[in-house]
NUTI-197977 format. One line per field, with one value per residue (C-alpha): residue in one letter; x, y, z; residue number from 0. Coordinates in nm, 3 decimals. Example, Ala and Ser with C-alpha at 12.3 -4.5 7.8 and 13.67 -1.06 7.14 Angstrom:
2
aa [A|S]
x [1.230|1.367]
y [-0.450|-0.106]
z [0.780|0.714]
i [0|1]
% end
This chain:
705
aa [X|X|X|X|X|X|X|X|X|X|X|X|X|X|X|X|X|X|X|X|X|X|X|X|X|X|X|X|X|X|X|X|X|X|X|X|X|X|X|X|X|X|X|X|X|X|X|X|X|X|X|X|X|X|X|X|X|X|X|X|X|X|X|X|X|X|X|X|X|X|X|X|X|X|X|X|X|X|X|X|X|X|X|X|X|X|X|X|X|X|X|X|X|X|X|X|X|X|X|X|X|X|X|X|X|X|X|X|X|X|X|X|X|X|X|X|X|X|X|X|X|X|X|X|X|X|X|X|X|X|X|X|X|X|X|X|X|X|X|X|X|X|X|X|X|X|X|X|X|X|X|X|X|X|X|X|X|X|X|X|X|X|X|X|X|X|X|X|X|X|X|X|X|X|X|X|X|X|X|X|X|X|X|X|X|X|X|X|X|X|X|X|X|X|X|X|X|X|X|X|X|X|X|X|X|X|X|X|X|X|X|X|X|X|X|X|X|X|X|X|X|X|X|X|X|X|X|X|X|X|X|X|X|X|X|X|X|X|X|X|X|X|X|X|X|X|X|X|X|X|X|X|X|X|X|X|X|X|X|X|X|X|X|X|X|X|X|X|X|X|X|X|X|X|X|X|X|X|X|X|X|X|X|X|X|X|X|X|X|X|X|X|X|X|X|X|X|X|X|X|X|X|X|X|X|X|X|X|X|X|X|X|X|X|X|X|X|X|X|X|X|X|X|X|X|X|X|X|X|X|X|X|X|X|X|X|X|X|X|X|X|X|X|X|X|X|X|X|X|X|X|X|X|X|X|X|X|X|X|X|X|X|X|X|X|X|X|X|X|X|X|X|X|X|X|X|X|X|X|X|X|X|X|X|X|X|X|X|X|X|X|X|X|X|X|X|X|X|X|X|X|X|X|X|X|X|X|X|X|X|X|X|X|X|X|X|X|X|X|X|X|X|X|X|X|X|X|X|X|X|X|X|X|X|X|X|X|X|X|X|X|X|X|X|X|X|X|X|X|X|X|X|X|X|X|X|X|X|X|X|X|X|X|X|X|X|X|X|X|X|X|X|X|X|X|X|X|X|X|X|X|X|X|X|X|X|X|X|X|X|X|X|X|X|X|X|X|X|X|X|X|X|X|X|X|X|X|X|X|X|X|X|X|X|X|X|X|X|X|X|X|X|X|X|X|X|X|X|X|X|X|X|X|X|X|X|X|X|X|X|X|X|X|X|X|X|X|X|X|X|X|X|X|X|X|X|X|X|X|X|X|X|X|X|X|X|X|X|X|X|X|X|X|X|X|X|X|X|X|X|X|X|X|X|X|X|X|X|X|X|X|X|X|X|X|X|X|X|X|X|X|X|X|X|X|X|X|X|X|X|X|X|X|X|X|X|X|X|X|X|X|X|X|X|X|X|X|X|X|X|X|X|X|X|X|X|X|X|X|X|X|X|X|X|X|X|X|X|X|X|X|X|X|X|X|X|X|X|X|X|X|X|X|X|X|X|X|X|X|X|X|X|X|X|X|X|X|X|X|X|X|X|X|X|X|X|X|X|X|X|X|X|X|X|X|X|X|X|X|X|X|X|X|X|X]
x [3.582|3.631|3.705|3.959|4.128|4.153|4.297|4.551|4.649|4.682|4.897|5.116|5.169|5.237|5.498|5.652|5.686|5.780|6.083|6.233|6.210|5.956|6.168|6.482|6.319|6.185|6.529|6.682|6.403|6.486|6.851|6.765|6.545|6.831|7.090|6.910|6.689|6.321|6.081|5.759|5.543|5.725|5.713|5.340|5.327|5.550|5.364|5.031|5.175|5.298|4.957|4.802|5.048|4.974|4.602|4.649|4.862|4.606|4.315|4.515|4.589|4.219|4.093|4.382|4.246|4.548|4.854|5.087|4.896|5.062|5.411|5.570|5.442|5.783|5.954|5.672|5.700|6.072|6.031|5.739|5.951|6.252|6.026|5.883|6.224|6.352|6.061|6.139|6.498|6.385|6.116|6.361|6.601|6.324|6.194|6.532|6.634|6.313|6.104|6.163|5.949|5.629|5.415|5.382|5.763|5.749|5.441|5.069|5.033|5.252|5.085|4.737|4.803|4.966|4.673|4.413|4.559|4.693|4.407|4.601|4.707|5.072|5.021|4.726|4.930|5.216|4.976|4.798|5.125|5.251|4.928|4.970|5.323|5.237|4.959|5.186|5.494|5.365|5.047|5.031|5.399|5.507|5.218|5.265|5.640|5.570|5.302|5.552|5.825|5.608|5.445|5.785|5.915|5.604|5.597|5.962|5.915|5.610|5.768|5.884|5.539|5.372|5.608|5.526|5.150|5.186|5.379|5.107|4.831|5.032|5.072|4.708|4.604|4.444|4.698|4.846|5.218|5.144|4.920|5.181|5.445|5.221|5.157|5.529|5.587|5.315|5.483|5.817|5.655|5.478|5.803|5.985|5.694|5.668|6.047|6.066|5.777|5.964|6.245|6.027|5.832|6.156|6.140|5.810|5.944|6.253|6.039|5.830|6.142|6.284|5.959|5.996|6.359|6.291|6.011|6.241|6.522|6.283|6.143|6.464|6.679|6.429|6.378|6.750|6.803|6.501|6.611|6.993|7.024|6.702|6.646|6.295|6.136|6.071|5.698|5.728|5.991|5.754|5.457|5.647|5.856|5.611|5.345|5.594|5.739|5.401|5.264|5.571|5.550|5.181|5.222|5.482|5.323|4.974|5.114|5.340|5.039|4.857|5.146|5.175|4.804|4.859|5.144|4.932|4.641|4.846|5.040|4.728|4.535|4.487|4.626|4.287|4.120|3.886|3.903|3.927|3.573|3.433|3.608|3.509|3.140|3.108|3.272|3.139|2.773|2.728|2.552|2.240|2.287|2.583|2.359|2.074|2.304|2.455|2.107|2.008|2.317|2.255|1.885|1.971|2.223|1.973|1.707|1.941|1.841|2.046|2.180|2.134|1.831|1.764|2.120|2.140|1.782|1.832|2.141|1.972|1.689|1.936|2.105|1.775|1.670|2.004|1.983|1.640|1.733|2.028|1.818|1.547|1.806|1.959|1.613|1.487|1.450|1.649|1.946|1.930|1.907|2.145|2.344|2.125|2.078|2.433|2.589|2.826|2.622|2.281|2.016|1.659|1.390|1.161|0.892|0.600|0.636|0.378|0.581|0.763|1.074|1.272|1.547|1.320|1.303|1.657|1.991|2.235|2.525|2.824|2.994|2.791|2.858|2.570|2.632|2.430|2.329|2.614|2.865|2.713|2.973|3.242|3.103|2.961|3.206|2.999|3.068|3.445|3.420|3.743|3.619|3.518|3.868|4.015|3.782|3.894|4.254|4.172|4.000|4.294|4.559|4.351|4.279|4.657|4.721|4.441|4.456|4.103|3.901|3.732|3.378|3.255|3.126|2.768|2.731|2.391|2.268|2.047|1.831|1.749|2.110|2.297|2.386|2.755|2.747|2.833|2.788|2.985|2.783|2.887|2.621|2.353|2.451|2.606|2.951|3.101|2.998|3.154|3.105|3.275|3.311|3.296|3.548|3.775|4.083|4.157|4.481|4.567|4.797|5.034|5.171|5.468|5.302|5.478|5.271|4.913|4.680|4.342|4.068|3.762|3.855|3.753|3.889|3.999|3.711|3.939|4.188|4.038|4.343|4.311|4.249|4.137|3.912|4.109|4.077|4.271|4.480|4.629|4.745|5.109|5.122|4.973|5.223|5.508|5.381|5.395|5.031|4.927|4.676|4.419|4.110|3.758|3.766|4.081|3.929|3.639|3.870|4.101|3.804|3.675|4.014|4.028|3.670|3.748|4.053|3.847|3.561|3.761|3.641|3.276|3.352|3.492|3.216|3.175|3.167|3.500|3.674|3.556|3.698|4.031|4.043|3.951|4.246|4.478|4.358|4.496|4.849|4.816|4.508|4.605|4.627|4.282|4.115|4.247|4.154|3.796|3.570|3.761|3.927|3.750|3.414|3.420|3.255|3.550|3.798|3.593|3.586|3.955|4.024|3.774|3.949|4.284|4.143|3.979|4.313|4.473|4.664|4.658|4.547|4.742|4.971|4.685|4.902|5.074|4.738|4.593|4.902|4.873|4.501|4.563|4.836|4.614|4.281|4.333|4.376|4.120|3.820|3.791|3.846|4.010|4.268|4.331|4.376|4.668|4.845|4.796|4.943|5.254|5.289|5.250|5.477|5.745|5.490|5.318|5.636|5.769|5.442|5.474|5.849|5.979|6.315|6.466|6.652|6.571|6.210|6.100|5.833|5.651|5.567|5.333|5.476|5.474|5.236|4.989|5.014|4.932|4.622|4.492|4.564|4.378|4.087|4.053|4.076|3.841|3.574|3.592|3.745|3.542|3.763|3.604|3.869|3.834|3.730|3.998|4.274|4.130|4.136|4.495|4.610|4.444|4.598|4.943|4.927|4.790|5.079|5.335|5.180|5.191|5.561|5.653|5.462|5.640|5.969|5.891|5.884|5.613|5.416|5.417|5.283|5.442|5.239|5.183|4.989|4.718|4.604|4.702|4.363|4.173|4.412|4.394|4.011|4.051|4.249|4.131|3.898|4.068|4.430|4.424|4.795|4.912|4.998|4.947|5.174|5.261|5.607|5.577|5.507|5.846|6.090|6.433|6.614|6.456|6.633|6.372|6.437|6.249|6.135|5.926|5.695|5.343|5.266|4.938|4.927|4.931|5.259|5.532|5.879|6.147|6.437]
y [-0.638|-0.989|-1.100|-0.818|-0.912|-1.292|-1.194|-0.965|-1.246|-1.496|-1.261|-1.190|-1.561|-1.621|-1.345|-1.469|-1.823|-1.717|-1.520|-1.815|-1.669|-1.930|-2.226|-2.057|-1.991|-2.335|-2.492|-2.262|-2.371|-2.733|-2.686|-2.498|-2.787|-3.034|-2.850|-2.617|-2.693|-2.621|-2.509|-2.705|-2.421|-2.412|-2.793|-2.772|-2.511|-2.709|-3.038|-2.865|-2.710|-3.049|-3.205|-2.907|-2.935|-3.309|-3.241|-2.969|-3.200|-3.480|-3.260|-3.097|-3.447|-3.536|-3.225|-3.177|-3.236|-3.431|-3.564|-3.348|-3.038|-3.098|-3.142|-2.987|-3.284|-3.470|-3.156|-3.093|-3.450|-3.415|-3.095|-3.244|-3.553|-3.346|-3.129|-3.440|-3.598|-3.255|-3.251|-3.607|-3.510|-3.194|-3.388|-3.674|-3.419|-3.276|-3.613|-3.745|-3.421|-3.324|-3.638|-3.702|-3.400|-3.569|-3.620|-3.247|-3.193|-3.221|-2.999|-3.040|-3.200|-3.498|-3.539|-3.518|-3.772|-4.006|-3.986|-4.013|-4.327|-4.503|-4.432|-4.547|-4.873|-4.885|-5.213|-5.062|-4.766|-4.979|-5.213|-4.918|-4.756|-5.085|-5.124|-4.773|-4.842|-5.178|-5.015|-4.726|-4.936|-5.269|-5.161|-4.802|-4.718|-5.047|-5.044|-4.682|-4.743|-5.033|-4.840|-4.547|-4.775|-4.945|-4.620|-4.451|-4.740|-4.752|-4.376|-4.359|-4.650|-4.492|-4.155|-4.231|-4.363|-4.051|-3.827|-4.015|-3.984|-3.615|-3.583|-3.796|-3.562|-3.257|-3.394|-3.491|-3.139|-3.236|-3.018|-2.683|-2.615|-2.449|-2.740|-2.989|-2.792|-2.796|-3.170|-3.242|-3.031|-3.232|-3.557|-3.431|-3.309|-3.645|-3.841|-3.612|-3.627|-4.010|-4.041|-3.804|-3.993|-4.318|-4.165|-3.961|-4.267|-4.390|-4.088|-4.213|-4.563|-4.440|-4.211|-4.504|-4.699|-4.397|-4.359|-4.714|-4.664|-4.327|-4.483|-4.750|-4.494|-4.269|-4.564|-4.750|-4.438|-4.258|-4.555|-4.580|-4.210|-4.183|-4.473|-4.417|-4.035|-3.915|-4.209|-4.278|-4.613|-4.854|-4.800|-4.418|-4.416|-4.632|-4.408|-4.096|-4.222|-4.471|-4.193|-3.947|-4.199|-4.317|-3.957|-3.844|-4.138|-4.084|-3.717|-3.797|-4.117|-3.976|-3.705|-3.972|-4.193|-3.898|-3.831|-4.198|-4.194|-3.879|-4.054|-4.368|-4.157|-3.948|-4.238|-4.450|-4.167|-4.189|-3.900|-3.758|-3.425|-3.430|-3.443|-3.774|-3.736|-3.675|-3.976|-4.212|-4.102|-4.099|-4.444|-4.635|-4.515|-4.458|-4.794|-4.861|-5.235|-5.199|-5.062|-5.299|-5.612|-5.465|-5.407|-5.769|-5.905|-5.686|-5.784|-6.155|-6.104|-5.888|-6.165|-6.434|-6.511|-6.347|-6.077|-5.702|-5.680|-5.309|-5.212|-5.444|-5.383|-5.007|-5.006|-5.236|-4.990|-4.704|-4.907|-4.981|-4.611|-4.486|-4.731|-4.616|-4.246|-4.307|-4.503|-4.237|-3.966|-4.155|-4.210|-3.854|-3.651|-3.366|-3.598|-3.755|-3.426|-3.249|-2.994|-2.977|-2.603|-2.563|-2.703|-2.452|-2.382|-2.499|-2.243|-2.242|-2.033|-1.815|-1.846|-2.080|-2.440|-2.388|-2.096|-2.274|-2.100|-2.151|-2.286|-2.580|-2.670|-2.624|-2.736|-2.451|-2.609|-2.687|-2.908|-3.085|-3.323|-3.512|-3.704|-3.950|-3.843|-4.022|-3.817|-3.479|-3.429|-3.438|-3.130|-2.943|-2.698|-2.685|-3.062|-3.036|-3.130|-3.056|-3.165|-2.809|-2.677|-2.970|-2.908|-2.548|-2.660|-2.904|-2.624|-2.391|-2.641|-2.752|-2.394|-2.340|-2.661|-2.640|-2.260|-2.151|-2.090|-2.416|-2.340|-2.389|-2.725|-2.716|-2.963|-3.099|-3.399|-3.658|-3.876|-4.103|-4.223|-4.477|-4.329|-4.373|-4.292|-3.988|-3.873|-3.634|-3.441|-3.232|-3.010|-3.190|-3.546|-3.810|-3.891|-4.081|-4.219|-4.409|-4.536|-4.408|-4.573|-4.283|-4.312|-4.547|-4.471|-4.610|-4.796|-4.800|-5.074|-4.894|-5.228|-5.261|-5.383|-5.640|-5.799|-5.854|-5.593|-5.642|-5.445|-5.441|-5.499|-5.220|-5.021|-4.663|-4.487|-4.244|-4.489|-4.830|-4.948|-5.224|-5.091|-5.166|-4.979|-4.989|-4.854|-4.529|-4.712|-4.924|-4.617|-4.638|-5.015|-4.977|-4.714|-4.926|-5.212|-4.977|-4.873|-4.510|-4.426|-4.146|-4.050|-4.049|-3.677|-3.720|-4.008|-3.786|-3.495|-3.711|-3.856|-3.510|-3.396|-3.688|-3.615|-3.247|-3.341|-3.587|-3.338|-3.015|-2.950|-2.958|-2.702|-2.452|-2.244|-1.919|-1.714|-1.859|-1.816|-1.459|-1.389|-1.547|-1.323|-1.016|-1.086|-1.139|-0.807|-0.628|-0.721|-0.772|-0.585|-0.576|-0.954|-1.004|-0.730|-0.873|-1.225|-1.208|-1.135|-1.002|-1.322|-1.589|-1.606|-1.677|-2.018|-2.139|-2.030|-2.209|-2.525|-2.522|-2.471|-2.742|-2.984|-2.905|-2.983|-3.302|-3.424|-3.335|-3.019|-2.717|-2.381|-2.175|-2.056|-1.849|-1.604|-1.876|-2.023|-1.691|-1.611|-1.947|-1.898|-1.544|-1.687|-1.972|-1.782|-1.641|-1.998|-2.201|-2.163|-2.537|-2.600|-2.944|-2.797|-2.504|-2.747|-2.917|-2.583|-2.478|-2.810|-2.747|-2.402|-2.571|-2.859|-2.787|-2.765|-3.085|-3.288|-3.146|-3.244|-3.598|-3.664|-3.389|-3.246|-3.569|-3.516|-3.865|-3.915|-4.287|-4.333|-4.597|-4.525|-4.679|-4.874|-4.665|-4.912|-4.892|-4.513|-4.492|-4.724|-4.492|-4.180|-4.327|-4.414|-4.067|-3.911|-4.159|-4.116|-3.734|-3.735|-4.025|-4.326|-4.646|-4.887|-5.257|-5.400|-5.665|-5.406|-5.174|-5.447|-5.548|-5.187|-5.132|-5.454|-5.370|-5.018|-5.159|-5.411|-5.136|-4.912|-5.190|-5.261|-4.897|-4.873|-5.184|-5.026|-4.705|-4.498|-4.295|-4.434|-4.212|-4.280|-4.050|-4.021|-3.804|-3.471|-3.575|-3.876|-3.768|-3.624|-3.940|-4.176|-3.968|-4.011|-4.385|-4.477|-4.213|-4.438|-4.774|-4.671|-4.343|-4.380|-4.357|-4.013|-3.948|-3.671|-3.561|-3.521|-3.150|-3.121|-3.264|-2.978|-2.973|-3.020|-3.358|-3.674|-3.918|-4.284|-4.526|-4.820|-5.013|-4.983|-5.109|-5.295|-5.379|-5.710|-5.523|-5.665|-5.441|-5.486|-5.398|-5.164]
z [4.595|4.719|4.363|4.321|4.650|4.554|4.224|4.392|4.635|4.354|4.147|4.451|4.519|4.157|4.145|4.464|4.333|3.986|4.072|4.265|4.619|4.738|4.637|4.780|5.118|5.133|5.071|5.333|5.580|5.506|5.578|5.898|6.019|5.958|6.161|6.405|6.703|6.631|6.911|6.955|6.818|6.484|6.471|6.498|6.226|5.989|6.049|5.982|5.669|5.558|5.589|5.406|5.125|5.082|5.064|4.813|4.595|4.607|4.521|4.237|4.089|4.109|3.931|3.679|3.319|3.199|3.375|3.165|3.279|3.621|3.468|3.779|3.990|4.009|4.140|4.382|4.503|4.556|4.765|4.966|5.047|5.154|5.372|5.548|5.602|5.738|5.979|6.081|6.166|6.355|6.551|6.629|6.782|6.999|7.098|7.205|7.381|7.551|7.554|7.926|8.001|7.888|7.580|7.509|7.469|7.088|7.030|7.040|6.693|6.778|7.121|6.981|6.702|6.962|7.202|6.928|6.775|7.082|7.304|7.603|7.449|7.309|7.125|6.928|6.823|6.699|6.504|6.345|6.245|6.101|5.896|5.756|5.661|5.496|5.295|5.188|5.108|4.990|4.807|4.691|4.658|4.499|4.254|4.159|4.103|3.872|3.671|3.642|3.516|3.248|3.145|3.099|2.890|2.658|2.632|2.520|2.275|2.131|2.058|1.701|1.612|1.758|1.561|1.237|1.313|1.358|1.034|0.856|0.994|0.883|0.531|0.512|0.601|0.938|1.123|1.060|1.120|1.449|1.562|1.457|1.655|1.959|1.925|1.894|2.215|2.394|2.288|2.426|2.754|2.793|2.756|3.003|3.249|3.267|3.266|3.565|3.739|3.704|3.912|4.140|4.254|4.409|4.646|4.779|4.830|5.007|5.227|5.346|5.438|5.623|5.819|5.961|6.060|6.219|6.433|6.570|6.625|6.828|7.018|7.107|7.137|7.351|7.588|7.641|7.689|7.925|8.147|8.141|8.138|8.298|8.550|8.416|8.487|8.204|8.222|8.235|7.953|7.746|7.820|7.706|7.412|7.260|7.250|7.100|6.848|6.733|6.711|6.516|6.284|6.217|6.158|5.884|5.755|5.680|5.445|5.299|5.228|5.068|4.834|4.751|4.656|4.443|4.262|4.196|4.072|3.826|3.679|3.627|3.454|3.081|2.890|2.790|2.861|3.159|3.535|3.713|3.858|3.511|3.362|3.650|3.652|3.277|3.231|3.536|3.524|3.147|3.106|3.318|3.300|3.540|3.812|3.736|3.773|4.090|4.226|4.155|4.328|4.632|4.643|4.645|4.924|5.115|5.128|5.266|5.623|5.908|5.671|5.743|5.516|5.547|5.437|5.134|5.019|5.053|4.839|4.588|4.559|4.502|4.225|4.056|4.086|3.948|3.651|3.566|3.574|3.346|3.101|3.093|3.032|2.744|2.585|2.624|2.307|2.459|2.518|2.172|1.992|2.235|2.059|1.753|1.795|1.917|1.599|1.438|1.124|1.228|1.278|1.395|1.235|1.439|1.186|1.227|1.117|0.838|0.685|0.399|0.255|-0.061|0.165|0.246|-0.124|-0.255|-0.116|-0.120|0.068|-0.154|0.116|0.387|0.678|0.837|1.166|1.379|1.722|1.898|1.700|1.798|2.072|1.806|1.634|1.932|2.089|2.408|2.455|2.388|2.017|1.821|1.476|1.373|1.432|1.235|0.945|0.937|0.926|0.638|0.443|0.504|0.383|0.080|-0.017|-0.034|-0.224|-0.467|-0.530|-0.447|-0.128|-0.032|0.090|0.442|0.547|0.669|0.957|1.073|1.272|1.106|1.329|1.039|1.009|1.216|1.556|1.481|1.104|0.900|0.546|0.328|0.076|-0.236|-0.384|-0.189|-0.302|-0.069|-0.205|0.085|0.423|0.718|1.061|1.375|1.718|1.976|2.251|2.054|1.839|1.493|1.452|1.080|0.937|0.700|0.580|0.816|1.141|1.358|1.632|1.720|1.870|2.036|1.868|1.638|1.266|1.022|0.732|0.708|0.520|0.340|0.178|0.246|0.445|0.712|1.056|1.412|1.654|1.984|2.339|2.394|2.659|2.379|2.173|2.285|2.234|1.884|1.786|1.914|1.688|1.388|1.358|1.279|1.553|1.509|1.703|1.566|1.475|1.271|1.081|0.964|0.894|0.680|0.490|0.427|0.296|0.054|-0.067|-0.126|-0.334|-0.541|-0.602|-0.618|-0.978|-0.858|-0.581|-0.823|-0.997|-1.184|-0.863|-0.732|-1.065|-1.088|-0.742|-0.847|-1.155|-0.944|-0.718|-1.013|-1.159|-0.855|-0.959|-1.336|-1.457|-1.827|-1.847|-1.702|-1.902|-2.234|-2.139|-2.010|-2.182|-2.484|-2.578|-2.390|-2.210|-1.837|-1.886|-2.096|-1.829|-1.567|-1.771|-1.813|-1.439|-1.353|-1.587|-1.429|-1.083|-1.215|-1.319|-0.981|-1.096|-0.870|-1.007|-0.758|-1.044|-1.184|-1.360|-1.576|-1.654|-1.761|-1.973|-2.148|-2.220|-2.353|-2.580|-2.718|-2.735|-3.089|-3.225|-3.027|-2.794|-2.732|-2.350|-2.414|-2.652|-2.414|-2.129|-2.304|-2.366|-2.001|-1.883|-2.090|-1.924|-1.581|-1.671|-1.417|-1.130|-1.248|-1.262|-0.934|-0.753|-0.891|-0.865|-0.627|-0.705|-0.836|-1.163|-1.290|-1.408|-1.446|-1.707|-1.920|-2.288|-2.544|-2.830|-3.149|-3.308|-3.018|-3.003|-3.375|-3.327|-3.059|-3.262|-3.566|-3.351|-3.227|-3.571|-3.724|-3.460|-3.443|-3.099|-2.948|-2.937|-3.078|-2.926|-2.964|-2.622|-2.606|-2.680|-2.418|-2.157|-2.240|-2.231|-1.891|-1.749|-1.875|-1.720|-1.395|-1.364|-1.431|-1.169|-0.917|-0.985|-0.949|-0.614|-0.483|-0.591|-0.411|-0.736|-0.903|-1.190|-1.497|-1.847|-2.118|-2.442|-2.741|-2.667|-2.908|-2.703|-2.351|-2.259|-2.364|-2.187|-1.869|-1.876|-1.963|-1.651|-1.412|-1.213|-1.261|-1.203|-1.002|-0.902|-1.263|-1.386|-1.761|-1.911|-2.263|-2.388|-2.400|-2.019|-1.910|-1.831|-2.003|-1.665|-1.600|-1.719|-1.840|-1.760|-1.969|-1.750|-1.995|-2.290|-2.348|-2.679|-2.849|-2.659|-2.325|-2.219|-2.085|-2.227|-1.963|-2.041]
i [0|1|2|3|4|5|6|7|8|9|10|11|12|13|14|15|16|17|18|19|20|21|22|23|24|25|26|27|28|29|30|31|32|33|34|35|36|37|38|39|40|41|42|43|44|45|46|47|48|49|50|51|52|53|54|55|56|57|58|59|60|61|62|63|64|65|66|67|68|69|70|71|72|73|74|75|76|77|78|79|80|81|82|83|84|85|86|87|88|89|90|91|92|93|94|95|96|97|98|99|100|101|102|103|104|105|106|107|108|109|110|111|112|113|114|115|116|117|118|119|120|121|122|123|124|125|126|127|128|129|130|131|132|133|134|135|136|137|138|139|140|141|142|143|144|145|146|147|148|149|150|151|152|153|154|155|156|157|158|159|160|161|162|163|164|165|166|167|168|169|170|171|172|173|174|175|176|177|178|179|180|181|182|183|184|185|186|187|188|189|190|191|192|193|194|195|196|197|198|199|200|201|202|203|204|205|206|207|208|209|210|211|212|213|214|215|216|217|218|219|220|221|222|223|224|225|226|227|228|229|230|231|232|233|234|235|236|237|238|239|240|241|242|243|244|245|246|247|248|249|250|251|252|253|254|255|256|257|258|259|260|261|262|263|264|265|266|267|268|269|270|271|272|273|274|275|276|277|278|279|280|281|282|283|284|285|286|287|288|289|290|291|292|293|294|295|296|297|298|299|300|301|302|303|304|305|306|307|308|309|310|311|312|313|314|315|316|317|318|319|320|321|322|323|324|325|326|327|328|329|330|331|332|333|334|335|336|337|338|339|340|341|342|343|344|345|346|347|348|349|350|351|352|353|354|355|356|357|358|359|360|361|362|363|364|365|366|367|368|369|370|371|372|373|374|375|376|377|378|379|380|381|382|383|384|385|386|387|388|389|390|391|392|393|394|395|396|397|398|399|400|401|402|403|404|405|406|407|408|409|410|411|412|413|414|415|416|417|418|419|420|421|422|423|424|425|426|427|428|429|430|431|432|433|434|435|436|437|438|439|440|441|442|443|444|445|446|447|448|449|450|451|452|453|454|455|456|457|458|459|460|461|462|463|464|465|466|467|468|469|470|471|472|473|474|475|476|477|478|479|480|481|482|483|484|485|486|487|488|489|490|491|492|493|494|495|496|497|498|499|500|501|502|503|504|505|506|507|508|509|510|511|512|513|514|515|516|517|518|519|520|521|522|523|524|525|526|527|528|529|530|531|532|533|534|535|536|537|538|539|540|541|542|543|544|545|546|547|548|549|550|551|552|553|554|555|556|557|558|559|560|561|562|563|564|565|566|567|568|569|570|571|572|573|574|575|576|577|578|579|580|581|582|583|584|585|586|587|588|589|590|591|592|593|594|595|596|597|598|599|600|601|602|603|604|605|606|607|608|609|610|611|612|613|614|615|616|617|618|619|620|621|622|623|624|625|626|627|628|629|630|631|632|633|634|635|636|637|638|639|640|641|642|643|644|645|646|647|648|649|650|651|652|653|654|655|656|657|658|659|660|661|662|663|664|665|666|667|668|669|670|671|672|673|674|675|676|677|678|679|680|681|682|683|684|685|686|687|688|689|690|691|692|693|694|695|696|697|698|699|700|701|702|703|704]
% end
């Protein structure tokens, strides 16, 4: 029942604030306090509400997960400042009009604060108030204003880099369209938030100045009114008006100090998920050596003669004890293997350890990811890991691009690995590995970086580009300098995407091809029935599709592929010959993926003499080319130089050859020059205008055209 009542109250308050009535009534109350006299009871109520509001704001700032989650903070800060200034105006009116009646003329709150702070000594009250104002104005407000200004400038400067990073992640398959849209919205909200905070911090600064002026107005104006209009003695006027002025100033200055602290906290927070207490505890006390060293220093101070030994030695013992507890927790098997049973695809068997199964002998996982124990939080949803969702996004995008459903990735921890290492497996074999620095971001140098950045040198495991491991606080600076900054999870997801593309032909088996044919049979049953198994066995179709994927050609146009196979099947059952015919049928798609929609198609060709040499070698060796080593080396060098020139010019590198030697040349340069695309003349669509860039002769030199 109490839960239901709390929910009802919360919904009522939300509806009340959501329809604008709450803000409207607050503004009307502010205007009323500026022009209408307020009785002491209402002043007490409003002052108490002001203190409560300031406390709520401070606690909300401390427990908010990210600064942008409290995006309404600048508006709340403005309203709270206006409320406090309106209260100052209302209390000043009461103090000057009714102050001659005694300390209780302006309400119990002002009187209580005045008596509590002053304690019968006016000088003490003025000094305490001055100290509060100096702390608020000179330390907290000034520092928060500077941080807001710098953060706003860096956030706005980093926006283009962040947008480019999102586009890069989207193109790499790390993000879906919806996730990219959400990330762009977060970037926009972040820029708006810090820009608004830069201006809102000026409210706090002006409020501190107004508090000082209002104090002197109340003090000097009250003394003059009390002595001149109400015939009070100087001592009695000082007793009344100093207490009222100091009490009024403190009632306003304490909420102002709380709001200044809230501003300082939220602008100094790093834009990462997690409450402030979690971040502070996790980062300050994560290393036991910090507490050990602190305990040593406290112990040395505690044994100095005439020092309060008990206090220092007690705190030294607490530091040693805390460091020991943290160290034991980090070394415990439960902590090291934390999340093992919670990994997404890990499972524990209820059978006895001596009950051996076939699963213990064979490795059935098509795709696997093994991580060290320090990377377990990245793949454990219970610890806030986002890598699983990103891997799902990678699989979804690659399934659309490649044309078949990419299998699930089995994730497991491996205590025999490096704590920060990971391995990518295909069919049980390790095909790639890398090292991750948890808690750091990777700043990748795309080749156009201007300026130096502090970090740990490394290389991007997916593409081998130069990179740095940097602190998350340097993310905006790195993006401003031209780096592409990604977190640790994105590094692994991008590496996985690259590995899947390289080994896509190994992931496609008979079961996957049969499922593709079954789906095609739903829309074109005659084609599938006539093709498999009447004209071609399933194994030949599988081999053709695998060869297409090996050469980087998508099989999503399955109907065109099936029609081409059905047309060629009466003449040949050779997978290599069938592959060339299928590539001709897919020529438009292949060229479009290489060169986009550009009408001009830059290519390099082989000299007729060299092409004839290669053709004779193939025919003479029954398909196995016995090429002279020197000629092979010169050919490879000439093609590599052409590819490098095309990349520097920002153009694609395409080698156009005879259909009879295309397949061999594609295998010849696949590993050494992966950026060079080998096409046959028959694959180029009629609407493309071929531009001959150069030709390669028997000497390996390219003649320019």
